[in-house]
C-alpha positions in Angstrom: 3.7 8.7 -18.8 1.1 7.9 -16.2 -0.6 11.0 -14.8 -3.5 11.5 -12.4 -5.3 14.9 -12.3 -7.8 15.7 -9.6 -10.6 18.3 -9.8 -13.7 19.3 -8.0 -12.3 20.6 -4.7 -13.5 23.8 -3.2 -15.2 25.5 -0.3 -18.5 24.2 1.1 -20.5 24.7 4.2 -20.9 21.9 6.8 -23.6 19.5 5.6 -23.0 20.2 2.0 -21.7 18.0 -0.8 -18.8 17.9 -3.2 -17.8 15.5 -6.0 -14.1 14.9 -6.7 -12.9 13.5 -10.0 -9.6 12.0 -11.0 -8.8 11.4 -14.6 -5.9 9.1 -15.4 -3.7 9.0 -18.5 -1.2 6.3 -19.5 -3.5 3.5 -20.4 -3.2 1.5 -17.2 -6.3 2.7 -15.4 -8.5 -0.4 -15.9 -6.1 -2.8 -14.1 -5.2 -0.6 -11.1 -6.8 -0.3 -7.7 -7.6 3.4 -7.3 -7.9 5.3 -4.0 -8.5 8.6 -2.5 -6.3 9.8 0.3 -6.4 13.0 2.3 -4.1 15.0 4.5 -5.4 17.6 6.9 -3.3 20.3 8.6 -1.1 18.8 11.3 -2.2 15.2 10.6 -0.9 12.2 8.7 -2.1 11.3 5.3 -4.9 8.7 5.5 -6.6 6.4 3.0 -10.2 7.5 2.7 -11.6 5.0 0.1 -10.4 2.6 -2.5 -11.9 0.7 -5.4 -10.6 -2.4 -7.1 -10.7 -3.0 -10.9 -13.7 -5.4 -10.3 -15.5 -2.7 -8.4 -15.2 -3.8 -4.7 -14.8 -0.8 -2.4 -13.4 0.0 1.1 -13.9 3.0 3.2 -12.3 4.6 6.3 -14.7 4.4 9.2 -14.8 8.2 9.5 -16.4 8.5 6.0 -18.4 5.3 5.7 -22.0 6.2 4.9 -21.2 9.7 3.7 -18.7 9.2 0.9 -19.0 7.0 -2.2 -16.1 6.0 -4.5 -16.8 4.9 -8.0 -15.0 4.4 -11.3 -15.7 4.6 -15.0 -13.1 2.5 -16.7 -14.3 3.7 -20.1 -13.4 7.3 -19.1 -10.3 6.4 -17.1 -11.9 8.3 -14.2 -12.5 7.7 -10.5 -14.9 9.7 -8.4 -15.4 10.5 -4.8 -18.9 11.7 -3.9 -18.7 13.5 -0.6 -22.0 14.1 1.3 -22.8 15.5 4.7 -19.4 17.1 4.9 -18.0 18.1 8.2 -15.2 20.6 9.1 -13.1 17.6 10.0 -13.1 16.6 6.3 -11.1 19.7 5.5 -7.9 18.4 3.8 -6.0 18.1 0.6 -7.4 15.1 -1.2 -5.1 13.0 -3.4 -5.9 10.4 -6.0 -3.6 7.4 -6.2 -3.4 4.1 -8.1 -1.4 1.0 -8.3 -1.1 -2.8 -8.5 -1.0 -5.3 -5.7 -2.0 -2.8 -3.0 0.7 -0.3 -4.0 0.1 3.4 -4.6 2.5 3.9 -7.5 0.9 6.9 -9.1 -0.3 10.1 -7.4 -2.2 13.2 -8.4 -1.2 16.7 -7.4 -4.1 17.0 -4.9 -7.2 19.2 -4.6 -8.2 21.3 -1.6 -11.4 20.6 0.1 -12.4 23.1 2.8 -15.6 22.7 4.9 -16.7 25.7 6.9 -18.7 25.6 10.1 
């Protein structure tokens, strides 16, 4: 029933920007903490950013100041604005959501590739 669908990935040059979107279905978006995770080749999946239902946000140190997570509860959508992109940001980005700190629901992922 619950489904998350990411979009907005692609190929950009270093220093460029990209905006990822994650649209949720299932009617539970507004009460879930939402987050963006990423997994780069040969590396573990890491939490990039999260946003609580009330709007409070957290960021990984590696993206703080460059990425911004936001949500529109009326549209059941969470966004990740990615600025000043670096080759190290290249990864598959996944949207996730859940209650009580859990990531119960996951999207299929969207590829972000940053060239030098």
